[in-house]
Legacy VTK file of the C-alpha trace (Angstrom):
# vtk DataFile Version 3.0
C-alpha trace
ASCII
DATASET POLYDATA
POINTS 84 float
-8.131 10.064 -13.858
-4.648 9.694 -14.906
-3.190 12.636 -13.844
-5.465 13.276 -10.759
-4.021 10.869 -8.340
-1.386 10.035 -6.285
-0.329 6.861 -7.997
2.189 4.422 -5.727
4.556 3.696 -8.440
4.889 7.013 -10.855
3.996 6.618 -14.436
6.956 7.715 -16.812
5.092 10.435 -18.578
3.863 12.262 -15.761
5.611 15.654 -14.528
2.122 16.861 -12.200
0.388 15.220 -9.566
-3.143 16.121 -8.323
-4.322 14.432 -5.300
-6.241 14.576 -2.183
-6.186 13.448 1.631
-7.457 9.809 0.791
-4.863 9.210 -2.207
-1.998 10.726 0.015
-2.906 8.294 2.686
-3.224 5.293 0.464
-0.068 5.936 -0.714
1.769 6.205 2.528
0.433 2.902 3.537
1.331 0.943 0.513
4.850 2.690 0.311
5.399 1.987 3.757
4.711 -1.605 3.259
6.805 -1.702 0.368
9.635 -0.563 2.112
9.000 -2.891 4.854
7.795 -0.347 7.602
4.431 -0.200 9.662
2.488 2.790 10.157
2.598 3.551 13.568
-0.098 6.863 13.490
-1.609 8.482 10.675
-3.576 11.654 11.324
-5.192 14.299 9.363
-4.764 18.191 10.405
-8.090 19.350 11.955
-9.634 22.355 9.788
-10.928 24.981 11.852
-15.195 24.915 11.433
-15.563 28.129 10.412
-18.719 29.428 8.928
-16.932 29.985 5.196
-15.766 26.108 5.610
-19.242 25.189 6.621
-20.493 26.652 3.600
-18.337 25.207 1.277
-18.823 21.727 2.954
-22.499 22.185 2.540
-22.109 23.222 -1.206
-19.647 20.763 -2.419
-21.921 18.204 -0.969
-24.553 19.445 -2.448
-23.057 20.501 -5.842
-20.343 18.253 -6.488
-21.200 14.899 -4.783
-22.134 13.613 -1.340
-19.113 11.334 -1.091
-16.639 14.460 -1.516
-14.010 14.434 0.907
-14.135 17.813 1.518
-11.171 18.736 3.778
-8.723 17.834 0.534
-9.964 21.062 -0.670
-9.315 23.024 2.549
-5.237 22.068 2.290
-5.408 19.963 5.256
-2.190 17.727 5.752
-1.758 14.823 6.562
0.640 13.420 9.100
2.352 9.747 9.517
4.542 8.022 12.016
6.423 5.063 10.172
8.683 2.579 12.065
10.977 -0.214 10.626
LINES 1 85
84 0 1 2 3 4 5 6 7 8 9 10 11 12 13 14 15 16 17 18 19 20 21 22 23 24 25 26 27 28 29 30 31 32 33 34 35 36 37 38 39 40 41 42 43 44 45 46 47 48 49 50 51 52 53 54 55 56 57 58 59 60 61 62 63 64 65 66 67 68 69 70 71 72 73 74 75 76 77 78 79 80 81 82 83
């Protein structure tokens, strides 16, 4: 998955990044540790459980993979508080 994640150290041949929430959270934790910071708090944006989102959640889990992180498809955000 060369172009479909968020690596901790950027490769030289890369100009586009595609990643989901788990990769973003991992990236923040590792980069914080590399820079002598501590992750004080990390939260995901809550997505409203509309009928459309429930339908997509079921379809993605059945059609794609049961372990898929469906929130990544809905554009949720990750908020992190880092302290030195």
